[in-house]
Steps between C-alpha positions, in 0.01 A plus 500: 500500500163366615408513867555185703177357633517421868376151591166455686580428864283229667493447876410152616363499859615204710281391795569215740356201307527648157614225262445646151717808545801346322281381213366850456845649530627265230204573272552880517878474470469301170303781331686774303463838653443389858696445823383360832591513864354363817317709756485361857170490690648694793610791280306815565549650156679466168632717225607472133213255432264527203281190572431280800421128495353312797587137416330176578562273797365462849583828674515451875388141448151614389408528866160662580429547126716512193658841495337614825829544687709610208280803444639637829865463396697828514565490126123503427461867597764592241316280248172684574671840456663379179168384359327826612761690301423297191772239522437158345433222752453132392388236747536138390310221688589572864584854387145533369371378837715760678373785275136410580572481870676838486202657326695577184275275295125421549371163599663209683661165426342209689535119515475309169157343463670163445659548849834383366825658381485546119817489286440478125509701185195706417378705208440865554317749278623856491189703571661839452825633364429844646732456797878548546516120567329375184565766240732266311228231494217476252144530640340153483839332471537169685800454735614170640645555848533285815305542824613365836286600797261392770317835535444632152123523505437868417187646657354847518161648590251551213511882518876518478505240227258708294717807540807304407337373187382847406856630561662220289694373804461128423829433328529119472251213507536120506383346177521167317724417207256664263497826698156443649412572864381167652472355845744229412763752404476668847764342723384656833139611476582866451191717435444537123829309435704810605872438508635861518370850579635853516411802706296795370821693423632197306847513655453213750436149364456165663487154338493149639695326208880530494622678181860474633489123432401549130804683365722256319425349159707186573309414815155349561361827623540677165523872461143626554597678821742727331229735381417602855852615583557637147185717546640641825835574344351670191272711720774627729733568204224697327449704819870572524498609133214730573716687746456314824121492499339264748438143405129528552292754315792732430499658848842616619649298779840475676741243361433285809394519863753630744668264742792273556604306192605144541 
């Protein structure tokens, strides 16, 4: 009898003001080989989790700066430890902002250059498939996914940007319908049309577009977001099959950070 493959366990962090947590939960739950549960912002730890998602929304009302208060939530220390141990962490929109505020990703997200909230579909080009979040995508492929944000303008200092490019950390860029990087295709003024980046270790990834809203073939959003979550699932399953190796670079790590489960 063949061994039963355990499902990949996603944890969805809920902050006060999160509003895309249920969408992300639904997106993960519809994929074979995955389960999901919510993690509360006041929790000081979690266990039995293979991947963490920080969803979109307006955590703590976006007071001070987007993500500036959420970075101090008790759960974030456990997220930092989880990432340091090689666990996969995905930040979507406000989650991306939180990851930059927490220092888990380089750069910052500032006000859109148009000074208005932007909500529309955009075209994205997959710049690299060499991450646990895009391994199921084809390099150069064009994804059609929605953005909905007021502070999605990614910025970073020139020195850090140069290192990121050298390390292949630019994961997604805004492009036009032909896959070309143009000013018109950029919805927020992000430097070099950057829509998503990863850390040097490649296990933390932030993106402004919402893949969880592009999961169903029968809906307007299409299915282009599925490759992000599918990549994560495939990566964790491969790590489990390799004997529990870490999800980043093969380093051994605990199954999850210690603490009170919710």
